[in-house]
PyMOL commands that place a pseudoatom at each C-alpha (Angstrom):
pseudoatom trace, name=CA, resn=UNK, resi=1, chain=A, elem=C, hetatm=0, pos=[-18.968, 34.025, 7.637]
pseudoatom trace, name=CA, resn=UNK, resi=2, chain=A, elem=C, hetatm=0, pos=[-17.752, 30.869, 9.385]
pseudoatom trace, name=CA, resn=UNK, resi=3, chain=A, elem=C, hetatm=0, pos=[-16.881, 29.297, 6.022]
pseudoatom trace, name=CA, resn=UNK, resi=4, chain=A, elem=C, hetatm=0, pos=[-14.949, 32.416, 5.010]
pseudoatom trace, name=CA, resn=UNK, resi=5, chain=A, elem=C, hetatm=0, pos=[-12.942, 32.343, 8.256]
pseudoatom trace, name=CA, resn=UNK, resi=6, chain=A, elem=C, hetatm=0, pos=[-12.087, 28.678, 7.728]
pseudoatom trace, name=CA, resn=UNK, resi=7, chain=A, elem=C, hetatm=0, pos=[-10.933, 29.436, 4.178]
pseudoatom trace, name=CA, resn=UNK, resi=8, chain=A, elem=C, hetatm=0, pos=[-8.640, 32.193, 5.470]
pseudoatom trace, name=CA, resn=UNK, resi=9, chain=A, elem=C, hetatm=0, pos=[-7.155, 29.893, 8.116]
pseudoatom trace, name=CA, resn=UNK, resi=10, chain=A, elem=C, hetatm=0, pos=[-6.388, 27.199, 5.543]
pseudoatom trace, name=CA, resn=UNK, resi=11, chain=A, elem=C, hetatm=0, pos=[-4.777, 29.692, 3.151]
pseudoatom trace, name=CA, resn=UNK, resi=12, chain=A, elem=C, hetatm=0, pos=[-2.564, 31.056, 5.935]
pseudoatom trace, name=CA, resn=UNK, resi=13, chain=A, elem=C, hetatm=0, pos=[-1.606, 27.523, 6.993]
pseudoatom trace, name=CA, resn=UNK, resi=14, chain=A, elem=C, hetatm=0, pos=[-0.693, 26.595, 3.439]
pseudoatom trace, name=CA, resn=UNK, resi=15, chain=A, elem=C, hetatm=0, pos=[1.746, 29.482, 3.127]
pseudoatom trace, name=CA, resn=UNK, resi=16, chain=A, elem=C, hetatm=0, pos=[3.258, 29.196, 6.617]
pseudoatom trace, name=CA, resn=UNK, resi=17, chain=A, elem=C, hetatm=0, pos=[4.072, 25.476, 6.712]
pseudoatom trace, name=CA, resn=UNK, resi=18, chain=A, elem=C, hetatm=0, pos=[4.716, 22.475, 4.513]
pseudoatom trace, name=CA, resn=UNK, resi=19, chain=A, elem=C, hetatm=0, pos=[1.488, 20.825, 3.450]
pseudoatom trace, name=CA, resn=UNK, resi=20, chain=A, elem=C, hetatm=0, pos=[1.040, 17.076, 3.755]
pseudoatom trace, name=CA, resn=UNK, resi=21, chain=A, elem=C, hetatm=0, pos=[-1.087, 15.552, 0.997]
pseudoatom trace, name=CA, resn=UNK, resi=22, chain=A, elem=C, hetatm=0, pos=[-2.026, 11.964, 0.136]
pseudoatom trace, name=CA, resn=UNK, resi=23, chain=A, elem=C, hetatm=0, pos=[-4.045, 10.837, -2.894]
pseudoatom trace, name=CA, resn=UNK, resi=24, chain=A, elem=C, hetatm=0, pos=[-6.467, 7.948, -3.339]
pseudoatom trace, name=CA, resn=UNK, resi=25, chain=A, elem=C, hetatm=0, pos=[-8.240, 6.734, -6.487]
pseudoatom trace, name=CA, resn=UNK, resi=26, chain=A, elem=C, hetatm=0, pos=[-11.912, 5.837, -6.029]
pseudoatom trace, name=CA, resn=UNK, resi=27, chain=A, elem=C, hetatm=0, pos=[-14.190, 4.198, -8.624]
pseudoatom trace, name=CA, resn=UNK, resi=28, chain=A, elem=C, hetatm=0, pos=[-17.905, 3.737, -7.984]
pseudoatom trace, name=CA, resn=UNK, resi=29, chain=A, elem=C, hetatm=0, pos=[-21.070, 3.169, -9.998]
pseudoatom trace, name=CA, resn=UNK, resi=30, chain=A, elem=C, hetatm=0, pos=[-24.221, 5.255, -10.157]
pseudoatom trace, name=CA, resn=UNK, resi=31, chain=A, elem=C, hetatm=0, pos=[-26.675, 4.886, -7.266]
pseudoatom trace, name=CA, resn=UNK, resi=32, chain=A, elem=C, hetatm=0, pos=[-23.927, 3.503, -5.019]
pseudoatom trace, name=CA, resn=UNK, resi=33, chain=A, elem=C, hetatm=0, pos=[-22.666, 5.106, -1.803]
pseudoatom trace, name=CA, resn=UNK, resi=34, chain=A, elem=C, hetatm=0, pos=[-19.138, 6.285, -1.049]
pseudoatom trace, name=CA, resn=UNK, resi=35, chain=A, elem=C, hetatm=0, pos=[-17.319, 7.375, 2.111]
pseudoatom trace, name=CA, resn=UNK, resi=36, chain=A, elem=C, hetatm=0, pos=[-14.241, 9.570, 1.586]
pseudoatom trace, name=CA, resn=UNK, resi=37, chain=A, elem=C, hetatm=0, pos=[-11.936, 9.850, 4.579]
pseudoatom trace, name=CA, resn=UNK, resi=38, chain=A, elem=C, hetatm=0, pos=[-9.959, 12.752, 6.026]
pseudoatom trace, name=CA, resn=UNK, resi=39, chain=A, elem=C, hetatm=0, pos=[-6.418, 12.863, 7.450]
pseudoatom trace, name=CA, resn=UNK, resi=40, chain=A, elem=C, hetatm=0, pos=[-6.183, 11.140, 10.826]
pseudoatom trace, name=CA, resn=UNK, resi=41, chain=A, elem=C, hetatm=0, pos=[-6.662, 13.576, 13.693]
pseudoatom trace, name=CA, resn=UNK, resi=42, chain=A, elem=C, hetatm=0, pos=[-5.518, 12.902, 17.267]
pseudoatom trace, name=CA, resn=UNK, resi=43, chain=A, elem=C, hetatm=0, pos=[-7.889, 13.899, 20.073]
pseudoatom trace, name=CA, resn=UNK, resi=44, chain=A, elem=C, hetatm=0, pos=[-5.192, 16.092, 21.625]
pseudoatom trace, name=CA, resn=UNK, resi=45, chain=A, elem=C, hetatm=0, pos=[-4.494, 18.096, 18.453]
pseudoatom trace, name=CA, resn=UNK, resi=46, chain=A, elem=C, hetatm=0, pos=[-5.803, 21.635, 18.153]
pseudoatom trace, name=CA, resn=UNK, resi=47, chain=A, elem=C, hetatm=0, pos=[-7.639, 22.394, 14.935]
pseudoatom trace, name=CA, resn=UNK, resi=48, chain=A, elem=C, hetatm=0, pos=[-10.189, 24.896, 13.681]
pseudoatom trace, name=CA, resn=UNK, resi=49, chain=A, elem=C, hetatm=0, pos=[-12.464, 22.674, 11.642]
pseudoatom trace, name=CA, resn=UNK, resi=50, chain=A, elem=C, hetatm=0, pos=[-12.461, 20.823, 8.354]
pseudoatom trace, name=CA, resn=UNK, resi=51, chain=A, elem=C, hetatm=0, pos=[-12.939, 21.932, 4.767]
pseudoatom trace, name=CA, resn=UNK, resi=52, chain=A, elem=C, hetatm=0, pos=[-13.917, 19.676, 1.889]
pseudoatom trace, name=CA, resn=UNK, resi=53, chain=A, elem=C, hetatm=0, pos=[-13.157, 20.975, -1.611]
pseudoatom trace, name=CA, resn=UNK, resi=54, chain=A, elem=C, hetatm=0, pos=[-14.377, 19.586, -4.917]
pseudoatom trace, name=CA, resn=UNK, resi=55, chain=A, elem=C, hetatm=0, pos=[-12.106, 20.287, -7.895]
pseudoatom trace, name=CA, resn=UNK, resi=56, chain=A, elem=C, hetatm=0, pos=[-10.268, 22.858, -5.709]
pseudoatom trace, name=CA, resn=UNK, resi=57, chain=A, elem=C, hetatm=0, pos=[-13.515, 24.773, -5.010]
pseudoatom trace, name=CA, resn=UNK, resi=58, chain=A, elem=C, hetatm=0, pos=[-15.148, 24.972, -1.566]
pseudoatom trace, name=CA, resn=UNK, resi=59, chain=A, elem=C, hetatm=0, pos=[-17.753, 22.223, -1.146]
pseudoatom trace, name=CA, resn=UNK, resi=60, chain=A, elem=C, hetatm=0, pos=[-18.462, 21.633, 2.560]
pseudoatom trace, name=CA, resn=UNK, resi=61, chain=A, elem=C, hetatm=0, pos=[-17.036, 22.999, 5.821]
pseudoatom trace, name=CA, resn=UNK, resi=62, chain=A, elem=C, hetatm=0, pos=[-17.442, 21.422, 9.239]
pseudoatom trace, name=CA, resn=UNK, resi=63, chain=A, elem=C, hetatm=0, pos=[-16.761, 23.439, 12.394]
pseudoatom trace, name=CA, resn=UNK, resi=64, chain=A, elem=C, hetatm=0, pos=[-15.441, 21.839, 15.588]
pseudoatom trace, name=CA, resn=UNK, resi=65, chain=A, elem=C, hetatm=0, pos=[-18.978, 21.924, 16.975]
pseudoatom trace, name=CA, resn=UNK, resi=66, chain=A, elem=C, hetatm=0, pos=[-20.017, 19.828, 13.910]
pseudoatom trace, name=CA, resn=UNK, resi=67, chain=A, elem=C, hetatm=0, pos=[-21.936, 22.698, 12.323]
pseudoatom trace, name=CA, resn=UNK, resi=68, chain=A, elem=C, hetatm=0, pos=[-21.968, 22.049, 8.564]
pseudoatom trace, name=CA, resn=UNK, resi=69, chain=A, elem=C, hetatm=0, pos=[-21.983, 24.661, 5.805]
pseudoatom trace, name=CA, resn=UNK, resi=70, chain=A, elem=C, hetatm=0, pos=[-22.612, 23.709, 2.175]
pseudoatom trace, name=CA, resn=UNK, resi=71, chain=A, elem=C, hetatm=0, pos=[-21.509, 25.472, -0.971]
pseudoatom trace, name=CA, resn=UNK, resi=72, chain=A, elem=C, hetatm=0, pos=[-24.240, 26.797, -3.234]
pseudoatom trace, name=CA, resn=UNK, resi=73, chain=A, elem=C, hetatm=0, pos=[-25.183, 23.969, -5.589]
pseudoatom trace, name=CA, resn=UNK, resi=74, chain=A, elem=C, hetatm=0, pos=[-23.793, 21.169, -3.410]
pseudoatom trace, name=CA, resn=UNK, resi=75, chain=A, elem=C, hetatm=0, pos=[-26.242, 18.218, -3.280]
pseudoatom trace, name=CA, resn=UNK, resi=76, chain=A, elem=C, hetatm=0, pos=[-26.848, 18.635, 0.458]
pseudoatom trace, name=CA, resn=UNK, resi=77, chain=A, elem=C, hetatm=0, pos=[-29.691, 16.108, 0.415]
pseudoatom trace, name=CA, resn=UNK, resi=78, chain=A, elem=C, hetatm=0, pos=[-27.200, 13.391, -0.561]
pseudoatom trace, name=CA, resn=UNK, resi=79, chain=A, elem=C, hetatm=0, pos=[-24.315, 14.476, 1.701]
pseudoatom trace, name=CA, resn=UNK, resi=80, chain=A, elem=C, hetatm=0, pos=[-23.570, 13.586, 5.300]
pseudoatom trace, name=CA, resn=UNK, resi=81, chain=A, elem=C, hetatm=0, pos=[-20.401, 14.070, 7.340]
pseudoatom trace, name=CA, resn=UNK, resi=82, chain=A, elem=C, hetatm=0, pos=[-19.445, 11.181, 9.626]
pseudoatom trace, name=CA, resn=UNK, resi=83, chain=A, elem=C, hetatm=0, pos=[-17.840, 11.293, 13.071]
pseudoatom trace, name=CA, resn=UNK, resi=84, chain=A, elem=C, hetatm=0, pos=[-14.269, 11.507, 11.754]
pseudoatom trace, name=CA, resn=UNK, resi=85, chain=A, elem=C, hetatm=0, pos=[-15.227, 14.074, 9.105]
pseudoatom trace, name=CA, resn=UNK, resi=86, chain=A, elem=C, hetatm=0, pos=[-15.615, 11.488, 6.351]
pseudoatom trace, name=CA, resn=UNK, resi=87, chain=A, elem=C, hetatm=0, pos=[-17.654, 12.848, 3.457]
pseudoatom trace, name=CA, resn=UNK, resi=88, chain=A, elem=C, hetatm=0, pos=[-20.472, 10.417, 2.644]
pseudoatom trace, name=CA, resn=UNK, resi=89, chain=A, elem=C, hetatm=0, pos=[-22.250, 10.728, -0.717]
pseudoatom trace, name=CA, resn=UNK, resi=90, chain=A, elem=C, hetatm=0, pos=[-25.277, 8.593, -1.561]
pseudoatom trace, name=CA, resn=UNK, resi=91, chain=A, elem=C, hetatm=0, pos=[-27.182, 7.850, -4.783]
pseudoatom trace, name=CA, resn=UNK, resi=92, chain=A, elem=C, hetatm=0, pos=[-24.102, 8.685, -6.823]
pseudoatom trace, name=CA, resn=UNK, resi=93, chain=A, elem=C, hetatm=0, pos=[-24.401, 10.269, -10.265]
pseudoatom trace, name=CA, resn=UNK, resi=94, chain=A, elem=C, hetatm=0, pos=[-21.787, 10.502, -13.020]
pseudoatom trace, name=CA, resn=UNK, resi=95, chain=A, elem=C, hetatm=0, pos=[-21.710, 14.263, -12.415]
pseudoatom trace, name=CA, resn=UNK, resi=96, chain=A, elem=C, hetatm=0, pos=[-20.330, 13.539, -8.919]
pseudoatom trace, name=CA, resn=UNK, resi=97, chain=A, elem=C, hetatm=0, pos=[-17.012, 12.527, -10.511]
pseudoatom trace, name=CA, resn=UNK, resi=98, chain=A, elem=C, hetatm=0, pos=[-14.155, 14.822, -9.521]
pseudoatom trace, name=CA, resn=UNK, resi=99, chain=A, elem=C, hetatm=0, pos=[-11.302, 15.458, -7.110]
pseudoatom trace, name=CA, resn=UNK, resi=100, chain=A, elem=C, hetatm=0, pos=[-12.416, 15.731, -3.482]
pseudoatom trace, name=CA, resn=UNK, resi=101, chain=A, elem=C, hetatm=0, pos=[-9.904, 16.985, -0.927]
pseudoatom trace, name=CA, resn=UNK, resi=102, chain=A, elem=C, hetatm=0, pos=[-10.278, 17.098, 2.842]
pseudoatom trace, name=CA, resn=UNK, resi=103, chain=A, elem=C, hetatm=0, pos=[-8.186, 19.832, 4.477]
pseudoatom trace, name=CA, resn=UNK, resi=104, chain=A, elem=C, hetatm=0, pos=[-7.553, 20.159, 8.204]
pseudoatom trace, name=CA, resn=UNK, resi=105, chain=A, elem=C, hetatm=0, pos=[-5.522, 23.020, 9.652]
pseudoatom trace, name=CA, resn=UNK, resi=106, chain=A, elem=C, hetatm=0, pos=[-3.706, 21.723, 12.754]
pseudoatom trace, name=CA, resn=UNK, resi=107, chain=A, elem=C, hetatm=0, pos=[-1.728, 23.694, 15.329]
pseudoatom trace, name=CA, resn=UNK, resi=108, chain=A, elem=C, hetatm=0, pos=[1.574, 21.902, 15.896]
pseudoatom trace, name=CA, resn=UNK, resi=109, chain=A, elem=C, hetatm=0, pos=[3.781, 23.641, 18.448]
pseudoatom trace, name=CA, resn=UNK, resi=110, chain=A, elem=C, hetatm=0, pos=[2.346, 27.036, 17.611]
pseudoatom trace, name=CA, resn=UNK, resi=111, chain=A, elem=C, hetatm=0, pos=[2.497, 26.611, 13.830]
pseudoatom trace, name=CA, resn=UNK, resi=112, chain=A, elem=C, hetatm=0, pos=[-0.608, 25.988, 11.757]
pseudoatom trace, name=CA, resn=UNK, resi=113, chain=A, elem=C, hetatm=0, pos=[-0.054, 23.137, 9.311]
pseudoatom trace, name=CA, resn=UNK, resi=114, chain=A, elem=C, hetatm=0, pos=[-2.309, 21.904, 6.546]
pseudoatom trace, name=CA, resn=UNK, resi=115, chain=A, elem=C, hetatm=0, pos=[-3.067, 18.172, 6.396]
pseudoatom trace, name=CA, resn=UNK, resi=116, chain=A, elem=C, hetatm=0, pos=[-4.821, 17.098, 3.211]
pseudoatom trace, name=CA, resn=UNK, resi=117, chain=A, elem=C, hetatm=0, pos=[-6.213, 13.923, 1.662]
pseudoatom trace, name=CA, resn=UNK, resi=118, chain=A, elem=C, hetatm=0, pos=[-7.380, 13.963, -1.967]
pseudoatom trace, name=CA, resn=UNK, resi=119, chain=A, elem=C, hetatm=0, pos=[-9.752, 11.422, -3.494]
pseudoatom trace, name=CA, resn=UNK, resi=120, chain=A, elem=C, hetatm=0, pos=[-9.828, 11.191, -7.296]
pseudoatom trace, name=CA, resn=UNK, resi=121, chain=A, elem=C, hetatm=0, pos=[-13.318, 9.785, -7.804]
pseudoatom trace, name=CA, resn=UNK, resi=122, chain=A, elem=C, hetatm=0, pos=[-14.897, 8.444, -10.984]
pseudoatom trace, name=CA, resn=UNK, resi=123, chain=A, elem=C, hetatm=0, pos=[-18.574, 7.477, -11.059]
pseudoatom trace, name=CA, resn=UNK, resi=124, chain=A, elem=C, hetatm=0, pos=[-19.491, 5.103, -13.882]
pseudoatom trace, name=CA, resn=UNK, resi=125, chain=A, elem=C, hetatm=0, pos=[-22.766, 4.250, -15.578]
pseudoatom trace, name=CA, resn=UNK, resi=126, chain=A, elem=C, hetatm=0, pos=[-23.966, 2.201, -18.534]
pseudoatom trace, name=CA, resn=UNK, resi=127, chain=A, elem=C, hetatm=0, pos=[-23.586, 4.017, -21.863]
pseudoatom trace, name=CA, resn=UNK, resi=128, chain=A, elem=C, hetatm=0, pos=[-26.263, 6.263, -23.257]
pseudoatom trace, name=CA, resn=UNK, resi=129, chain=A, elem=C, hetatm=0, pos=[-28.291, 4.879, -26.147]
pseudoatom trace, name=CA, resn=UNK, resi=130, chain=A, elem=C, hetatm=0, pos=[-26.547, 5.216, -29.527]
pseudoatom trace, name=CA, resn=UNK, resi=131, chain=A, elem=C, hetatm=0, pos=[-27.974, 7.391, -32.266]
pseudoatom trace, name=CA, resn=UNK, resi=132, chain=A, elem=C, hetatm=0, pos=[-30.661, 6.128, -34.632]
pseudoatom trace, name=CA, resn=UNK, resi=133, chain=A, elem=C, hetatm=0, pos=[-29.036, 3.841, -37.242]
pseudoatom trace, name=CA, resn=UNK, resi=134, chain=A, elem=C, hetatm=0, pos=[-28.832, 4.901, -40.874]
pseudoatom trace, name=CA, resn=UNK, resi=135, chain=A, elem=C, hetatm=0, pos=[-28.957, 2.320, -43.650]
pseudoatom trace, name=CA, resn=UNK, resi=136, chain=A, elem=C, hetatm=0, pos=[-27.178, 2.563, -47.005]
pseudoatom trace, name=CA, resn=UNK, resi=137, chain=A, elem=C, hetatm=0, pos=[-25.796, 0.378, -49.802]
pseudoatom trace, name=CA, resn=UNK, resi=138, chain=A, elem=C, hetatm=0, pos=[-28.772, -1.966, -49.578]
pseudoatom trace, name=CA, resn=UNK, resi=139, chain=A, elem=C, hetatm=0, pos=[-28.466, -5.044, -51.778]
pseudoatom trace, name=CA, resn=UNK, resi=140, chain=A, elem=C, hetatm=0, pos=[-30.512, -8.222, -52.028]
pseudoatom trace, name=CA, resn=UNK, resi=141, chain=A, elem=C, hetatm=0, pos=[-28.861, -9.980, -49.070]
pseudoatom trace, name=CA, resn=UNK, resi=142, chain=A, elem=C, hetatm=0, pos=[-26.826, -7.340, -47.273]
pseudoatom trace, name=CA, resn=UNK, resi=143, chain=A, elem=C, hetatm=0, pos=[-26.831, -3.711, -46.153]
pseudoatom trace, name=CA, resn=UNK, resi=144, chain=A, elem=C, hetatm=0, pos=[-24.430, -1.290, -44.472]
pseudoatom trace, name=CA, resn=UNK, resi=145, chain=A, elem=C, hetatm=0, pos=[-25.656, 0.252, -41.218]
pseudoatom trace, name=CA, resn=UNK, resi=146, chain=A, elem=C, hetatm=0, pos=[-24.030, 3.106, -39.264]
pseudoatom trace, name=CA, resn=UNK, resi=147, chain=A, elem=C, hetatm=0, pos=[-24.897, 5.018, -36.080]
pseudoatom trace, name=CA, resn=UNK, resi=148, chain=A, elem=C, hetatm=0, pos=[-23.765, 7.885, -33.877]
pseudoatom trace, name=CA, resn=UNK, resi=149, chain=A, elem=C, hetatm=0, pos=[-21.712, 6.914, -30.799]
pseudoatom trace, name=CA, resn=UNK, resi=150, chain=A, elem=C, hetatm=0, pos=[-22.956, 6.569, -27.248]
pseudoatom trace, name=CA, resn=UNK, resi=151, chain=A, elem=C, hetatm=0, pos=[-21.704, 8.550, -24.287]
pseudoatom trace, name=CA, resn=UNK, resi=152, chain=A, elem=C, hetatm=0, pos=[-19.378, 6.145, -22.460]
pseudoatom trace, name=CA, resn=UNK, resi=153, chain=A, elem=C, hetatm=0, pos=[-20.250, 7.548, -18.992]
pseudoatom trace, name=CA, resn=UNK, resi=154, chain=A, elem=C, hetatm=0, pos=[-16.734, 7.055, -17.577]
pseudoatom trace, name=CA, resn=UNK, resi=155, chain=A, elem=C, hetatm=0, pos=[-16.374, 3.384, -18.578]
pseudoatom trace, name=CA, resn=UNK, resi=156, chain=A, elem=C, hetatm=0, pos=[-14.915, 2.680, -22.052]
pseudoatom trace, name=CA, resn=UNK, resi=157, chain=A, elem=C, hetatm=0, pos=[-17.266, 1.184, -24.622]
pseudoatom trace, name=CA, resn=UNK, resi=158, chain=A, elem=C, hetatm=0, pos=[-16.180, -2.348, -25.491]
pseudoatom trace, name=CA, resn=UNK, resi=159, chain=A, elem=C, hetatm=0, pos=[-18.751, -3.205, -28.167]
pseudoatom trace, name=CA, resn=UNK, resi=160, chain=A, elem=C, hetatm=0, pos=[-21.890, -2.244, -30.021]
pseudoatom trace, name=CA, resn=UNK, resi=161, chain=A, elem=C, hetatm=0, pos=[-24.590, -4.852, -30.644]
pseudoatom trace, name=CA, resn=UNK, resi=162, chain=A, elem=C, hetatm=0, pos=[-26.666, -4.373, -33.782]
pseudoatom trace, name=CA, resn=UNK, resi=163, chain=A, elem=C, hetatm=0, pos=[-30.079, -6.037, -33.992]
pseudoatom trace, name=CA, resn=UNK, resi=164, chain=A, elem=C, hetatm=0, pos=[-31.947, -6.518, -37.271]
pseudoatom trace, name=CA, resn=UNK, resi=165, chain=A, elem=C, hetatm=0, pos=[-35.676, -7.277, -37.218]
pseudoatom trace, name=CA, resn=UNK, resi=166, chain=A, elem=C, hetatm=0, pos=[-38.208, -7.852, -39.922]
pseudoatom trace, name=CA, resn=UNK, resi=167, chain=A, elem=C, hetatm=0, pos=[-41.022, -5.340, -40.155]
pseudoatom trace, name=CA, resn=UNK, resi=168, chain=A, elem=C, hetatm=0, pos=[-43.277, -7.610, -38.103]
pseudoatom trace, name=CA, resn=UNK, resi=169, chain=A, elem=C, hetatm=0, pos=[-40.852, -7.171, -35.180]
pseudoatom trace, name=CA, resn=UNK, resi=170, chain=A, elem=C, hetatm=0, pos=[-39.247, -10.629, -35.296]
pseudoatom trace, name=CA, resn=UNK, resi=171, chain=A, elem=C, hetatm=0, pos=[-35.541, -10.683, -34.414]
pseudoatom trace, name=CA, resn=UNK, resi=172, chain=A, elem=C, hetatm=0, pos=[-33.585, -11.925, -37.413]
pseudoatom trace, name=CA, resn=UNK, resi=173, chain=A, elem=C, hetatm=0, pos=[-29.932, -11.294, -36.578]
pseudoatom trace, name=CA, resn=UNK, resi=174, chain=A, elem=C, hetatm=0, pos=[-27.704, -9.942, -33.773]
pseudoatom trace, name=CA, resn=UNK, resi=175, chain=A, elem=C, hetatm=0, pos=[-24.216, -8.671, -34.623]
pseudoatom trace, name=CA, resn=UNK, resi=176, chain=A, elem=C, hetatm=0, pos=[-21.502, -7.560, -32.189]
pseudoatom trace, name=CA, resn=UNK, resi=177, chain=A, elem=C, hetatm=0, pos=[-18.674, -5.236, -33.207]
pseudoatom trace, name=CA, resn=UNK, resi=178, chain=A, elem=C, hetatm=0, pos=[-16.347, -6.216, -30.307]
pseudoatom trace, name=CA, resn=UNK, resi=179, chain=A, elem=C, hetatm=0, pos=[-14.865, -2.728, -30.604]
pseudoatom trace, name=CA, resn=UNK, resi=180, chain=A, elem=C, hetatm=0, pos=[-15.920, 0.905, -30.955]
pseudoatom trace, name=CA, resn=UNK, resi=181, chain=A, elem=C, hetatm=0, pos=[-16.717, 0.669, -34.671]
pseudoatom trace, name=CA, resn=UNK, resi=182, chain=A, elem=C, hetatm=0, pos=[-19.737, 2.757, -35.699]
pseudoatom trace, name=CA, resn=UNK, resi=183, chain=A, elem=C, hetatm=0, pos=[-20.566, 0.916, -38.916]
pseudoatom trace, name=CA, resn=UNK, resi=184, chain=A, elem=C, hetatm=0, pos=[-21.251, -2.652, -39.946]
pseudoatom trace, name=CA, resn=UNK, resi=185, chain=A, elem=C, hetatm=0, pos=[-22.181, -4.489, -43.131]
pseudoatom trace, name=CA, resn=UNK, resi=186, chain=A, elem=C, hetatm=0, pos=[-24.714, -7.205, -42.323]
pseudoatom trace, name=CA, resn=UNK, resi=187, chain=A, elem=C, hetatm=0, pos=[-25.171, -10.332, -44.419]
pseudoatom trace, name=CA, resn=UNK, resi=188, chain=A, elem=C, hetatm=0, pos=[-27.747, -13.100, -44.403]
pseudoatom trace, name=CA, resn=UNK, resi=189, chain=A, elem=C, hetatm=0, pos=[-30.756, -10.963, -45.293]
pseudoatom trace, name=CA, resn=UNK, resi=190, chain=A, elem=C, hetatm=0, pos=[-33.514, -12.176, -47.597]
pseudoatom trace, name=CA, resn=UNK, resi=191, chain=A, elem=C, hetatm=0, pos=[-34.268, -10.540, -50.944]
pseudoatom trace, name=CA, resn=UNK, resi=192, chain=A, elem=C, hetatm=0, pos=[-37.160, -8.083, -51.225]
pseudoatom trace, name=CA, resn=UNK, resi=193, chain=A, elem=C, hetatm=0, pos=[-37.843, -8.103, -47.489]
pseudoatom trace, name=CA, resn=UNK, resi=194, chain=A, elem=C, hetatm=0, pos=[-38.652, -5.255, -45.096]
pseudoatom trace, name=CA, resn=UNK, resi=195, chain=A, elem=C, hetatm=0, pos=[-36.291, -4.716, -42.134]
pseudoatom trace, name=CA, resn=UNK, resi=196, chain=A, elem=C, hetatm=0, pos=[-35.412, -2.277, -39.349]
pseudoatom trace, name=CA, resn=UNK, resi=197, chain=A, elem=C, hetatm=0, pos=[-32.231, -2.041, -37.277]
pseudoatom trace, name=CA, resn=UNK, resi=198, chain=A, elem=C, hetatm=0, pos=[-31.409, -0.855, -33.767]
pseudoatom trace, name=CA, resn=UNK, resi=199, chain=A, elem=C, hetatm=0, pos=[-28.179, -0.800, -31.773]
pseudoatom trace, name=CA, resn=UNK, resi=200, chain=A, elem=C, hetatm=0, pos=[-27.025, -0.761, -28.153]
pseudoatom trace, name=CA, resn=UNK, resi=201, chain=A, elem=C, hetatm=0, pos=[-23.647, -0.107, -26.521]
pseudoatom trace, name=CA, resn=UNK, resi=202, chain=A, elem=C, hetatm=0, pos=[-21.756, -2.171, -23.939]
pseudoatom trace, name=CA, resn=UNK, resi=203, chain=A, elem=C, hetatm=0, pos=[-19.196, -1.047, -21.342]
pseudoatom trace, name=CA, resn=UNK, resi=204, chain=A, elem=C, hetatm=0, pos=[-17.815, -2.414, -18.083]
pseudoatom trace, name=CA, resn=UNK, resi=205, chain=A, elem=C, hetatm=0, pos=[-20.980, -1.472, -16.190]
pseudoatom trace, name=CA, resn=UNK, resi=206, chain=A, elem=C, hetatm=0, pos=[-23.499, -3.043, -18.565]
pseudoatom trace, name=CA, resn=UNK, resi=207, chain=A, elem=C, hetatm=0, pos=[-25.623, -2.453, -21.640]
pseudoatom trace, name=CA, resn=UNK, resi=208, chain=A, elem=C, hetatm=0, pos=[-27.326, 0.729, -22.757]
pseudoatom trace, name=CA, resn=UNK, resi=209, chain=A, elem=C, hetatm=0, pos=[-30.926, 0.849, -23.842]
pseudoatom trace, name=CA, resn=UNK, resi=210, chain=A, elem=C, hetatm=0, pos=[-31.584, 0.245, -27.532]
pseudoatom trace, name=CA, resn=UNK, resi=211, chain=A, elem=C, hetatm=0, pos=[-31.405, 3.132, -29.933]
pseudoatom trace, name=CA, resn=UNK, resi=212, chain=A, elem=C, hetatm=0, pos=[-34.437, 4.316, -31.800]
pseudoatom trace, name=CA, resn=UNK, resi=213, chain=A, elem=C, hetatm=0, pos=[-35.101, 1.901, -34.665]
pseudoatom trace, name=CA, resn=UNK, resi=214, chain=A, elem=C, hetatm=0, pos=[-33.920, 2.843, -38.136]
pseudoatom trace, name=CA, resn=UNK, resi=215, chain=A, elem=C, hetatm=0, pos=[-36.350, 3.747, -40.856]
pseudoatom trace, name=CA, resn=UNK, resi=216, chain=A, elem=C, hetatm=0, pos=[-37.748, 0.690, -42.582]
pseudoatom trace, name=CA, resn=UNK, resi=217, chain=A, elem=C, hetatm=0, pos=[-35.744, -0.503, -45.565]
pseudoatom trace, name=CA, resn=UNK, resi=218, chain=A, elem=C, hetatm=0, pos=[-36.299, -3.131, -48.246]
pseudoatom trace, name=CA, resn=UNK, resi=219, chain=A, elem=C, hetatm=0, pos=[-33.606, -5.350, -49.636]
pseudoatom trace, name=CA, resn=UNK, resi=220, chain=A, elem=C, hetatm=0, pos=[-33.428, -5.505, -53.403]
pseudoatom trace, name=CA, resn=UNK, resi=221, chain=A, elem=C, hetatm=0, pos=[-34.910, -8.220, -55.527]
pseudoatom trace, name=CA, resn=UNK, resi=222, chain=A, elem=C, hetatm=0, pos=[-32.410, -10.872, -56.467]
pseudoatom trace, name=CA, resn=UNK, resi=223, chain=A, elem=C, hetatm=0, pos=[-31.460, -11.000, -60.116]
pseudoatom trace, name=CA, resn=UNK, resi=224, chain=A, elem=C, hetatm=0, pos=[-32.858, -14.021, -61.940]
pseudoatom trace, name=CA, resn=UNK, resi=225, chain=A, elem=C, hetatm=0, pos=[-30.580, -16.516, -63.610]
for i in range(1, 225): cmd.bond("trace and resi %d" % i, "trace and resi %d" % (i + 1))
show_as sticks, trace
zoom trace
């Protein structure tokens, strides 16, 4: 009920006075902590509490007595509200990305006004592992290898690194695409030799885990003469 009353107050304030809104861009990485601030509030100002929205949907409300109400599905175990109504999120996940707005309805000379600060937050992680490589056009000393893309996890993929091993597990070659290409023709293989290939993705956060290894493949015998 308290959350509903706060929502009604903020809606009324929005329609009865000009709203003041500032925006901030926030970039964090998974497992980090973030503190998102609210509009400055003078001790002498009359207000009815604070509402935090995520992607324009109610997320957390804080009454003047500091009683906190959470929306259904909000990660309450990772949320705290600091002394100046800052929203503190810990152990960040990529799914925490979104637009967070702090709204305070303030009584200024008998008129309720809405003060708002919006944080556009992106949480980044290393890419997911690429798909299992597929091998085709196998010749005596080269083969073409392709793979399904990784999920970038909010940080653009800058390269894929393809590793070729012999069937005893010894690393033979590492190739880097230096772009988002999903296919590469590798040279320098030995004729009639068994190989496997795996691939990982790189973004601004780091490297993904390796993909599942490709099926084993044999290069062709080299023609005599």
